[in-house]
BATORTOR-828610 format. One record per residue (C-alpha): residue number from 1; chain; x, y, z. Coordinates in nm, 3 decimals. Example, Ala and Ser with C-alpha at 12.3 -4.5 7.8 and 13.67 -1.06 7.14 Angstrom:
num:1 | cadena:A | east:1.230 | north:-0.450 | up:0.780 .
num:2 | cadena:A | east:1.367 | north:-0.106 | up:0.714 .
***
This chain:
num:1 | cadena:A | east:-0.017 | north:0.029 | up:0.008 .
num:2 | cadena:A | east:0.156 | north:0.308 | up:-0.140 .
num:3 | cadena:A | east:0.117 | north:0.653 | up:-0.215 .
num:4 | cadena:A | east:0.080 | north:0.742 | up:-0.558 .
num:5 | cadena:A | east:0.311 | north:1.060 | up:-0.602 .
num:6 | cadena:A | east:0.332 | north:1.359 | up:-0.861 .
num:7 | cadena:A | east:0.392 | north:1.730 | up:-0.816 .
num:8 | cadena:A | east:0.085 | north:1.917 | up:-0.765 .
num:9 | cadena:A | east:0.037 | north:2.206 | up:-0.910 .
num:10 | cadena:A | east:-0.170 | north:2.507 | up:-0.728 .
num:11 | cadena:A | east:-0.413 | north:2.571 | up:-0.954 .
num:12 | cadena:A | east:-0.408 | north:2.641 | up:-1.332 .
num:13 | cadena:A | east:-0.120 | north:2.851 | up:-1.396 .
num:14 | cadena:A | east:0.004 | north:2.833 | up:-1.058 .
num:15 | cadena:A | east:0.342 | north:2.708 | up:-0.903 .
num:16 | cadena:A | east:0.402 | north:2.347 | up:-0.842 .
num:17 | cadena:A | east:0.542 | north:2.166 | up:-0.538 .
num:18 | cadena:A | east:0.708 | north:1.861 | up:-0.430 .
num:19 | cadena:A | east:0.849 | north:1.740 | up:-0.173 .
num:20 | cadena:A | east:1.177 | north:1.590 | up:-0.084 .
num:21 | cadena:A | east:1.278 | north:1.397 | up:0.151 .
num:22 | cadena:A | east:1.637 | north:1.295 | up:0.288 .
num:23 | cadena:A | east:1.749 | north:0.947 | up:0.189 .
num:24 | cadena:A | east:1.710 | north:0.664 | up:0.478 .
num:25 | cadena:A | east:1.455 | north:0.566 | up:0.745 .
num:26 | cadena:A | east:1.353 | north:0.750 | up:1.061 .
num:27 | cadena:A | east:1.289 | north:0.650 | up:1.416 .
num:28 | cadena:A | east:1.002 | north:0.712 | up:1.608 .
num:29 | cadena:A | east:1.079 | north:1.056 | up:1.789 .
num:30 | cadena:A | east:1.394 | north:1.104 | up:1.549 .
num:31 | cadena:A | east:1.447 | north:1.377 | up:1.294 .
num:32 | cadena:A | east:1.310 | north:1.447 | up:0.998 .
num:33 | cadena:A | east:1.485 | north:1.614 | up:0.718 .
num:34 | cadena:A | east:1.410 | north:1.775 | up:0.345 .
num:35 | cadena:A | east:1.322 | north:2.003 | up:0.124 .
num:36 | cadena:A | east:1.043 | north:2.156 | up:0.025 .
num:37 | cadena:A | east:1.087 | north:2.272 | up:-0.371 .
num:38 | cadena:A | east:0.850 | north:2.510 | up:-0.552 .
num:39 | cadena:A | east:0.838 | north:2.598 | up:-0.926 .
num:40 | cadena:A | east:0.681 | north:2.907 | up:-1.004 .
num:41 | cadena:A | east:0.381 | north:2.932 | up:-1.262 .
num:42 | cadena:A | east:0.311 | north:3.172 | up:-1.552 .
num:43 | cadena:A | east:0.263 | north:3.401 | up:-1.293 .
num:44 | cadena:A | east:0.354 | north:3.560 | up:-0.974 .
num:45 | cadena:A | east:0.188 | north:3.394 | up:-0.653 .
num:46 | cadena:A | east:0.218 | north:3.517 | up:-0.286 .
num:47 | cadena:A | east:0.308 | north:3.217 | up:-0.076 .
num:48 | cadena:A | east:0.150 | north:3.281 | up:0.323 .
num:49 | cadena:A | east:0.295 | north:2.957 | up:0.474 .
num:50 | cadena:A | east:0.428 | north:2.645 | up:0.375 .
num:51 | cadena:A | east:0.339 | north:2.375 | up:0.626 .
num:52 | cadena:A | east:0.466 | north:2.016 | up:0.624 .
num:53 | cadena:A | east:0.227 | north:1.711 | up:0.694 .
num:54 | cadena:A | east:0.220 | north:1.413 | up:0.822 .
num:55 | cadena:A | east:-0.018 | north:1.148 | up:0.703 .
num:56 | cadena:A | east:-0.154 | north:0.770 | up:0.722 .
num:57 | cadena:A | east:-0.344 | north:0.586 | up:0.541 .
num:58 | cadena:A | east:-0.566 | north:0.436 | up:0.807 .
num:59 | cadena:A | east:-0.796 | north:0.124 | up:0.808 .
num:60 | cadena:A | east:-1.147 | north:0.198 | up:0.955 .
num:61 | cadena:A | east:-1.504 | north:0.035 | up:1.003 .
num:62 | cadena:A | east:-1.793 | north:0.147 | up:0.830 .
num:63 | cadena:A | east:-1.971 | north:0.368 | up:0.997 .
num:64 | cadena:A | east:-1.651 | north:0.428 | up:1.252 .
num:65 | cadena:A | east:-1.581 | north:0.781 | up:1.347 .
num:66 | cadena:A | east:-1.291 | north:0.901 | up:1.155 .
num:67 | cadena:A | east:-1.391 | north:0.661 | up:0.840 .
num:68 | cadena:A | east:-1.325 | north:0.885 | up:0.532 .
num:69 | cadena:A | east:-1.127 | north:1.138 | up:0.743 .
num:70 | cadena:A | east:-0.987 | north:1.405 | up:0.519 .
num:71 | cadena:A | east:-1.178 | north:1.293 | up:0.208 .
num:72 | cadena:A | east:-0.855 | north:1.109 | up:0.032 .
num:73 | cadena:A | east:-1.034 | north:0.768 | up:0.131 .
num:74 | cadena:A | east:-1.185 | north:0.586 | up:-0.192 .
num:75 | cadena:A | east:-1.529 | north:0.510 | up:-0.167 .
num:76 | cadena:A | east:-1.627 | north:0.188 | up:0.030 .
num:77 | cadena:A | east:-1.266 | north:0.054 | up:0.081 .
num:78 | cadena:A | east:-1.253 | north:0.107 | up:0.452 .
num:79 | cadena:A | east:-0.968 | north:0.349 | up:0.431 .
num:80 | cadena:A | east:-0.905 | north:0.683 | up:0.461 .
num:81 | cadena:A | east:-0.588 | north:0.932 | up:0.466 .
num:82 | cadena:A | east:-0.547 | north:1.078 | up:0.851 .
num:83 | cadena:A | east:-0.304 | north:1.375 | up:0.919 .
num:84 | cadena:A | east:-0.094 | north:1.320 | up:1.233 .
num:85 | cadena:A | east:0.155 | north:1.626 | up:1.222 .
num:86 | cadena:A | east:0.149 | north:1.959 | up:1.106 .
num:87 | cadena:A | east:0.448 | north:2.168 | up:1.100 .
num:88 | cadena:A | east:0.494 | north:2.587 | up:0.944 .
num:89 | cadena:A | east:0.873 | north:2.508 | up:0.821 .
num:90 | cadena:A | east:0.870 | north:2.881 | up:0.595 .
num:91 | cadena:A | east:0.720 | north:3.191 | up:0.594 .
num:92 | cadena:A | east:0.538 | north:3.476 | up:0.345 .
num:93 | cadena:A | east:0.757 | north:3.521 | up:0.033 .
num:94 | cadena:A | east:0.711 | north:3.638 | up:-0.309 .
num:95 | cadena:A | east:0.686 | north:3.298 | up:-0.594 .
num:96 | cadena:A | east:0.802 | north:3.505 | up:-0.932 .
num:97 | cadena:A | east:0.693 | north:3.351 | up:-1.265 .
num:98 | cadena:A | east:0.936 | north:3.073 | up:-1.347 .
num:99 | cadena:A | east:1.106 | north:3.087 | up:-1.039 .
num:100 | cadena:A | east:1.210 | north:2.789 | up:-0.840 .
num:101 | cadena:A | east:1.275 | north:2.794 | up:-0.453 .
num:102 | cadena:A | east:1.349 | north:2.535 | up:-0.197 .
num:103 | cadena:A | east:1.269 | north:2.518 | up:0.185 .
num:104 | cadena:A | east:1.485 | north:2.316 | up:0.357 .
num:105 | cadena:A | east:1.300 | north:2.146 | up:0.714 .
num:106 | cadena:A | east:1.372 | north:1.977 | up:0.952 .
num:107 | cadena:A | east:1.071 | north:1.835 | up:1.221 .
num:108 | cadena:A | east:1.063 | north:1.535 | up:1.489 .
num:109 | cadena:A | east:0.812 | north:1.283 | up:1.439 .
num:110 | cadena:A | east:0.585 | north:1.211 | up:1.771 .
num:111 | cadena:A | east:0.685 | north:0.890 | up:1.929 .
num:112 | cadena:A | east:0.405 | north:0.713 | up:1.839 .
num:113 | cadena:A | east:0.493 | north:0.745 | up:1.435 .
num:114 | cadena:A | east:0.420 | north:0.357 | up:1.322 .
num:115 | cadena:A | east:0.699 | north:0.170 | up:1.184 .
num:116 | cadena:A | east:0.726 | north:0.080 | up:0.823 .
num:117 | cadena:A | east:0.978 | north:-0.182 | up:0.794 .
num:118 | cadena:A | east:1.183 | north:-0.436 | up:0.966 .
num:119 | cadena:A | east:1.522 | north:-0.483 | up:0.883 .
num:120 | cadena:A | east:1.483 | north:-0.281 | up:0.565 .
num:121 | cadena:A | east:1.202 | north:-0.475 | up:0.503 .
num:122 | cadena:A | east:0.866 | north:-0.276 | up:0.416 .
num:123 | cadena:A | east:0.558 | north:-0.364 | up:0.597 .
num:124 | cadena:A | east:0.340 | north:-0.266 | up:0.341 .
num:125 | cadena:A | east:0.177 | north:0.045 | up:0.570 .
num:126 | cadena:A | east:0.149 | north:0.365 | up:0.385 .
num:127 | cadena:A | east:0.329 | north:0.696 | up:0.551 .
num:128 | cadena:A | east:0.345 | north:0.999 | up:0.367 .
num:129 | cadena:A | east:0.478 | north:1.351 | up:0.433 .
num:130 | cadena:A | east:0.342 | north:1.642 | up:0.230 .
num:131 | cadena:A | east:0.363 | north:2.001 | up:0.151 .
num:132 | cadena:A | east:0.129 | north:2.273 | up:0.173 .
num:133 | cadena:A | east:0.165 | north:2.612 | up:0.069 .
num:134 | cadena:A | east:-0.072 | north:2.896 | up:0.103 .
num:135 | cadena:A | east:-0.058 | north:3.062 | up:-0.246 .
num:136 | cadena:A | east:-0.299 | north:3.335 | up:-0.277 .
num:137 | cadena:A | east:-0.543 | north:3.143 | up:-0.059 .
num:138 | cadena:A | east:-0.495 | north:2.837 | up:-0.268 .
num:139 | cadena:A | east:-0.442 | north:2.556 | up:0.026 .
num:140 | cadena:A | east:-0.388 | north:2.286 | up:-0.247 .
num:141 | cadena:A | east:-0.116 | north:2.049 | up:-0.132 .
num:142 | cadena:A | east:0.178 | north:1.839 | up:-0.290 .
num:143 | cadena:A | east:0.114 | north:1.435 | up:-0.345 .
num:144 | cadena:A | east:0.275 | north:1.281 | up:-0.058 .
num:145 | cadena:A | east:0.629 | north:1.135 | up:-0.001 .
num:146 | cadena:A | east:0.639 | north:0.822 | up:0.110 .
num:147 | cadena:A | east:0.784 | north:0.810 | up:0.484 .
num:148 | cadena:A | east:1.053 | north:0.525 | up:0.594 .
num:149 | cadena:A | east:0.992 | north:0.466 | up:0.962 .
num:150 | cadena:A | east:1.242 | north:0.192 | up:1.140 .
num:151 | cadena:A | east:1.159 | north:0.053 | up:1.486 .
num:152 | cadena:A | east:1.336 | north:0.232 | up:1.803 .
num:153 | cadena:A | east:1.601 | north:-0.025 | up:1.949 .
num:154 | cadena:A | east:1.358 | north:-0.124 | up:2.236 .
num:155 | cadena:A | east:1.084 | north:-0.243 | up:1.925 .
num:156 | cadena:A | east:1.333 | north:-0.399 | up:1.744 .
num:157 | cadena:A | east:1.438 | north:-0.623 | up:2.053 .
num:158 | cadena:A | east:1.068 | north:-0.704 | up:2.123 .
num:159 | cadena:A | east:1.011 | north:-0.854 | up:1.825 .
num:160 | cadena:A | east:1.345 | north:-1.038 | up:1.794 .
num:161 | cadena:A | east:1.238 | north:-1.185 | up:2.130 .
num:162 | cadena:A | east:0.858 | north:-1.280 | up:1.978 .
num:163 | cadena:A | east:1.066 | north:-1.455 | up:1.681 .
num:164 | cadena:A | east:1.334 | north:-1.622 | up:1.884 .
num:165 | cadena:A | east:1.028 | north:-1.757 | up:2.128 .
num:166 | cadena:A | east:0.882 | north:-1.903 | up:1.760 .
num:167 | cadena:A | east:0.611 | north:-1.599 | up:1.688 .
num:168 | cadena:A | east:0.573 | north:-1.555 | up:1.324 .
num:169 | cadena:A | east:0.464 | north:-1.213 | up:1.172 .
num:170 | cadena:A | east:0.103 | north:-1.286 | up:1.035 .
num:171 | cadena:A | east:-0.013 | north:-0.879 | up:0.916 .
num:172 | cadena:A | east:0.058 | north:-0.545 | up:1.033 .
num:173 | cadena:A | east:-0.161 | north:-0.273 | up:1.028 .
num:174 | cadena:A | east:-0.296 | north:0.103 | up:1.116 .
num:175 | cadena:A | east:-0.692 | north:0.071 | up:1.258 .
num:176 | cadena:A | east:-0.866 | north:0.421 | up:1.373 .
num:177 | cadena:A | east:-0.909 | north:0.450 | up:1.755 .
num:178 | cadena:A | east:-0.770 | north:0.451 | up:2.070 .
num:179 | cadena:A | east:-0.702 | north:0.206 | up:2.344 .
num:180 | cadena:A | east:-0.854 | north:0.303 | up:2.635 .
num:181 | cadena:A | east:-0.599 | north:0.316 | up:2.991 .
num:182 | cadena:A | east:-0.309 | north:0.373 | up:2.794 .
num:183 | cadena:A | east:-0.134 | north:0.710 | up:2.708 .
num:184 | cadena:A | east:-0.195 | north:0.641 | up:2.342 .
num:185 | cadena:A | east:-0.176 | north:1.029 | up:2.144 .
num:186 | cadena:A | east:-0.247 | north:0.945 | up:1.791 .
num:187 | cadena:A | east:-0.603 | north:0.882 | up:1.647 .
num:188 | cadena:A | east:-0.493 | north:0.568 | up:1.501 .
num:189 | cadena:A | east:-0.282 | north:0.259 | up:1.633 .
num:190 | cadena:A | east:-0.024 | north:0.046 | up:1.453 .
num:191 | cadena:A | east:-0.124 | north:-0.351 | up:1.508 .
num:192 | cadena:A | east:0.140 | north:-0.585 | up:1.437 .
num:193 | cadena:A | east:0.006 | north:-0.990 | up:1.450 .
num:194 | cadena:A | east:0.142 | north:-1.239 | up:1.574 .
num:195 | cadena:A | east:0.091 | north:-1.655 | up:1.502 .
num:196 | cadena:A | east:0.175 | north:-1.815 | up:1.765 .
num:197 | cadena:A | east:0.441 | north:-2.048 | up:1.876 .
num:198 | cadena:A | east:0.451 | north:-2.408 | up:1.906 .
num:199 | cadena:A | east:0.403 | north:-2.416 | up:2.266 .
num:200 | cadena:A | east:0.073 | north:-2.113 | up:2.305 .
num:201 | cadena:A | east:-0.080 | north:-2.307 | up:1.935 .
num:202 | cadena:A | east:-0.333 | north:-2.433 | up:2.152 .
num:203 | cadena:A | east:-0.422 | north:-2.146 | up:2.347 .
num:204 | cadena:A | east:-0.418 | north:-1.877 | up:2.130 .
num:205 | cadena:A | east:-0.489 | north:-1.778 | up:1.756 .
num:206 | cadena:A | east:-0.321 | north:-1.486 | up:1.738 .
num:207 | cadena:A | east:-0.155 | north:-1.181 | up:1.927 .
num:208 | cadena:A | east:-0.194 | north:-0.825 | up:1.816 .
num:209 | cadena:A | east:0.092 | north:-0.635 | up:1.925 .
num:210 | cadena:A | east:0.114 | north:-0.243 | up:1.937 .
num:211 | cadena:A | east:0.368 | north:-0.040 | up:2.056 .
num:212 | cadena:A | east:0.313 | north:0.345 | up:2.209 .
num:213 | cadena:A | east:0.627 | north:0.503 | up:2.272 .
num:214 | cadena:A | east:0.732 | north:0.830 | up:2.484 .
num:215 | cadena:A | east:1.050 | north:0.964 | up:2.503 .
num:216 | cadena:A | east:1.207 | north:0.753 | up:2.834 .
num:217 | cadena:A | east:0.973 | north:0.441 | up:2.787 .
num:218 | cadena:A | east:0.815 | north:0.194 | up:2.572 .
num:219 | cadena:A | east:0.459 | north:0.065 | up:2.688 .
num:220 | cadena:A | east:0.364 | north:-0.266 | up:2.497 .
num:221 | cadena:A | east:0.004 | north:-0.362 | up:2.460 .
num:222 | cadena:A | east:-0.079 | north:-0.739 | up:2.426 .
num:223 | cadena:A | east:-0.389 | north:-0.836 | up:2.268 .
num:224 | cadena:A | east:-0.459 | north:-1.198 | up:2.313 .
num:225 | cadena:A | east:-0.693 | north:-1.382 | up:2.080 .
num:226 | cadena:A | east:-0.796 | north:-1.702 | up:2.240 .
num:227 | cadena:A | east:-0.905 | north:-2.009 | up:2.022 .
num:228 | cadena:A | east:-1.205 | north:-2.143 | up:2.067 .
num:229 | cadena:A | east:-1.302 | north:-1.866 | up:2.309 .
num:230 | cadena:A | east:-1.606 | north:-1.643 | up:2.376 .
num:231 | cadena:A | east:-1.408 | north:-1.426 | up:2.197 .
num:232 | cadena:A | east:-1.310 | north:-1.547 | up:1.919 .
num:233 | cadena:A | east:-1.562 | north:-1.493 | up:1.657 .
num:234 | cadena:A | east:-1.656 | north:-1.140 | up:1.819 .
num:235 | cadena:A | east:-1.320 | north:-0.962 | up:1.676 .
num:236 | cadena:A | east:-1.289 | north:-0.867 | up:2.086 .
num:237 | cadena:A | east:-0.941 | north:-0.895 | up:2.260 .
num:238 | cadena:A | east:-0.845 | north:-0.915 | up:2.624 .
num:239 | cadena:A | east:-0.524 | north:-0.649 | up:2.663 .
num:240 | cadena:A | east:-0.259 | north:-0.675 | up:2.873 .
num:241 | cadena:A | east:-0.009 | north:-0.362 | up:2.889 .
num:242 | cadena:A | east:0.322 | north:-0.349 | up:3.059 .
num:243 | cadena:A | east:0.593 | north:-0.084 | up:3.008 .
num:244 | cadena:A | east:0.988 | north:-0.109 | up:2.992 .
num:245 | cadena:A | east:1.258 | north:0.167 | up:2.933 .
num:246 | cadena:A | east:1.420 | north:0.209 | up:2.617 .
num:247 | cadena:A | east:1.738 | north:0.076 | up:2.777 .
num:248 | cadena:A | east:1.588 | north:-0.249 | up:2.851 .
num:249 | cadena:A | east:1.487 | north:-0.466 | up:3.147 .
num:250 | cadena:A | east:1.684 | north:-0.403 | up:3.448 .
num:251 | cadena:A | east:1.921 | north:-0.645 | up:3.609 .
num:252 | cadena:A | east:2.051 | north:-0.986 | up:3.441 .
num:253 | cadena:A | east:1.738 | north:-1.059 | up:3.267 .
num:254 | cadena:A | east:1.724 | north:-1.064 | up:2.898 .
num:255 | cadena:A | east:1.467 | north:-0.971 | up:2.673 .
num:256 | cadena:A | east:1.365 | north:-1.326 | up:2.536 .
num:257 | cadena:A | east:1.285 | north:-1.376 | up:2.886 .
num:258 | cadena:A | east:1.079 | north:-1.099 | up:2.971 .
num:259 | cadena:A | east:0.900 | north:-1.088 | up:2.651 .
num:260 | cadena:A | east:0.804 | north:-1.443 | up:2.719 .
num:261 | cadena:A | east:0.701 | north:-1.343 | up:3.091 .
num:262 | cadena:A | east:0.441 | north:-1.100 | up:2.902 .
num:263 | cadena:A | east:0.319 | north:-1.381 | up:2.743 .
num:264 | cadena:A | east:0.275 | north:-1.610 | up:2.984 .
num:265 | cadena:A | east:0.118 | north:-1.331 | up:3.216 .
num:266 | cadena:A | east:-0.116 | north:-1.222 | up:2.912 .
num:267 | cadena:A | east:-0.254 | north:-1.599 | up:2.884 .
num:268 | cadena:A | east:-0.306 | north:-1.657 | up:3.246 .
num:269 | cadena:A | east:-0.451 | north:-1.280 | up:3.253 .
num:270 | cadena:A | east:-0.692 | north:-1.394 | up:2.957 .
num:271 | cadena:A | east:-0.744 | north:-1.733 | up:3.141 .
num:272 | cadena:A | east:-0.853 | north:-1.603 | up:3.427 .
num:273 | cadena:A | east:-1.035 | north:-1.300 | up:3.329 .
num:274 | cadena:A | east:-1.223 | north:-1.510 | up:3.058 .
num:275 | cadena:A | east:-1.554 | north:-1.376 | up:3.189 .
num:276 | cadena:A | east:-1.443 | north:-1.038 | up:3.329 .
num:277 | cadena:A | east:-1.154 | north:-0.880 | up:3.144 .
num:278 | cadena:A | east:-1.173 | north:-0.598 | up:2.935 .
num:279 | cadena:A | east:-1.279 | north:-0.620 | up:2.562 .
num:280 | cadena:A | east:-1.243 | north:-0.388 | up:2.326 .
num:281 | cadena:A | east:-1.039 | north:-0.086 | up:2.258 .
num:282 | cadena:A | east:-1.216 | north:0.204 | up:2.440 .
num:283 | cadena:A | east:-1.219 | north:0.074 | up:2.869 .
num:284 | cadena:A | east:-1.011 | north:0.059 | up:3.141 .
num:285 | cadena:A | east:-0.799 | north:-0.248 | up:3.223 .
num:286 | cadena:A | east:-0.866 | north:-0.435 | up:3.577 .
num:287 | cadena:A | east:-0.592 | north:-0.466 | up:3.841 .
num:288 | cadena:A | east:-0.402 | north:-0.777 | up:3.718 .
num:289 | cadena:A | east:-0.465 | north:-1.068 | up:3.990 .
num:290 | cadena:A | east:-0.130 | north:-1.092 | up:4.082 .
num:291 | cadena:A | east:0.178 | north:-0.820 | up:4.203 .
num:292 | cadena:A | east:0.403 | north:-0.731 | up:3.847 .
num:293 | cadena:A | east:0.790 | north:-0.803 | up:3.817 .
num:294 | cadena:A | east:0.994 | north:-0.531 | up:3.869 .
num:295 | cadena:A | east:1.101 | north:-0.582 | up:3.479 .
num:296 | cadena:A | east:0.725 | north:-0.620 | up:3.315 .
num:297 | cadena:A | east:0.457 | north:-0.371 | up:3.462 .
num:298 | cadena:A | east:0.095 | north:-0.382 | up:3.405 .
num:299 | cadena:A | east:-0.061 | north:-0.055 | up:3.389 .
***
């Protein structure tokens, strides 16, 4: 899933605008740099301001709030383009006919920016960066430049631990809505679907993993879909939440042990609270049945 790109014209005979990103992937919370290229049309234009937008193609259920947001989703395709960041990068100036001008930019990505690739392999998500120069009152935008986002070291370590424990990557997507009881800020979340290892295949159909990063820590949300359970046909998952510093678990515990503990606690939590656990994405979770370990905290 990608955005189609071509320089966008600002009205008949107006200037064209293109967004060019510096090479390489950026990490969540990292600095995104590049330039906005403008070329004057047949007449001069007064550019009031150049604004950079971060956009994502997000899946939405029919009738769900936010479905088709921004008017960029195709009718009935269950997806819409959502803006999740706006940055003024250039002030007012006069763009003469035929003139070429570049506006460099350097902005910081939100910490919750979805990951688009693992080990350089695309996950099939559509994230982009587009420029909006307000020229003479015209609010047209450039087409999005594809945005590559690599995982934070802690995110990569968690995913590698799942792999070492025998879990496989099934899917990756962006879903509209917030997970209740978390510090989530963006209006959508990334869900990474993992197939269970042989050890858990009789208990789980899938684990959906969501990362919610902040400057000093990583919140990990695990949604367990129980094989043959009461929620297996209804699309609801039991949620467990854990936090870990970006530097990793404290003491001798390694990432594999930490993640394995999360999985076991999530399965136990699901089995203990099968009839009373919180389902869906908008309700706060109950207190866990036992005191969490120092290296994994359920919120």
